[in-house]
C-alpha positions in Angstrom: 114.1 117.0 100.9 114.3 113.8 99.0 111.3 111.6 99.1 112.0 108.3 101.0 110.1 104.7 100.1 110.4 101.7 102.3 111.9 98.5 101.0 108.5 97.0 101.7 106.6 99.3 99.3 109.2 98.6 96.8 109.0 94.6 97.0 105.0 96.0 96.9 105.8 97.1 93.3 107.7 94.6 92.2 105.8 91.6 92.9 103.2 93.7 91.1 105.0 93.6 88.1 105.3 97.6 88.2 108.4 99.3 86.7 110.6 100.2 89.2 114.3 101.7 88.4 116.5 100.7 91.5 120.4 102.0 91.4 122.2 100.8 94.1 125.3 102.9 95.0 127.2 100.5 96.8 131.0 99.5 96.8 131.4 96.1 94.1 132.3 94.0 97.2 129.2 94.3 98.8 126.7 93.6 95.6 128.6 90.3 95.7 126.3 89.4 99.4 123.4 90.4 96.5 121.4 93.2 95.4 117.5 93.8 94.5 116.4 92.1 91.1 116.9 94.3 88.0 118.8 97.4 90.2 121.3 99.2 88.2 124.6 99.1 90.1 126.5 102.7 90.1 129.2 103.1 92.8 128.6 106.5 94.6 131.9 107.2 93.6 131.3 107.0 90.2 127.6 108.5 89.3 128.4 111.8 88.6 130.7 110.6 85.6 128.2 108.1 85.0 124.9 110.2 85.0 124.3 109.9 81.4 123.3 106.5 82.0 120.1 107.5 83.3 117.1 109.1 82.0 115.4 112.5 83.0 112.3 111.0 81.7 112.4 108.0 84.4 112.6 108.3 88.4 114.7 106.2 90.4 115.2 104.8 93.8 118.4 105.2 95.4 119.8 102.2 98.1 122.9 101.5 99.7 124.0 99.7 102.6 122.4 101.4 106.1 121.0 104.6 104.1 123.7 107.0 104.2 124.8 107.1 100.3 121.8 106.6 99.1 120.8 110.2 100.9 124.4 111.3 98.9 123.4 110.0 95.7 119.8 111.5 96.1 121.0 115.1 96.5 123.6 114.7 93.6 121.1 113.4 91.5 118.1 115.7 91.8 120.6 118.7 92.2 121.5 117.4 88.4 117.4 116.8 87.5 116.7 113.6 88.3 113.9 112.5 90.1 114.6 109.7 92.7 113.4 108.5 95.9 115.8 107.2 98.9 115.2 103.7 100.2 115.1 104.1 103.5 117.7 101.9 105.5 118.9 100.8 102.3 119.6 97.0 102.2 119.7 96.0 105.9 116.0 96.9 105.6 115.2 94.4 102.9 113.2 91.8 103.3 112.8 90.6 99.4 114.9 88.8 97.3 118.3 89.2 96.4 119.8 88.0 93.2 
């Protein structure tokens, strides 16, 4: 079972200046509406091909629009040995700043 984290918890970490590694797996047209500042954009369909851009010594928070694709991304990355958490509800539940 993938660990989950709420958007409010992530926003709190960001406000406190903590390092948060966020991967946004939405498509390009969705990213155009804004993403969490500092988030890395890797569309879900490219995730397996671009996994080498990630560091297995770090933990990552995965987000999408509503939470479905991030669950799939977490399952994939966890199977590959990455430490991941799923942002509950995706960007639909994000109330913080976007860039």
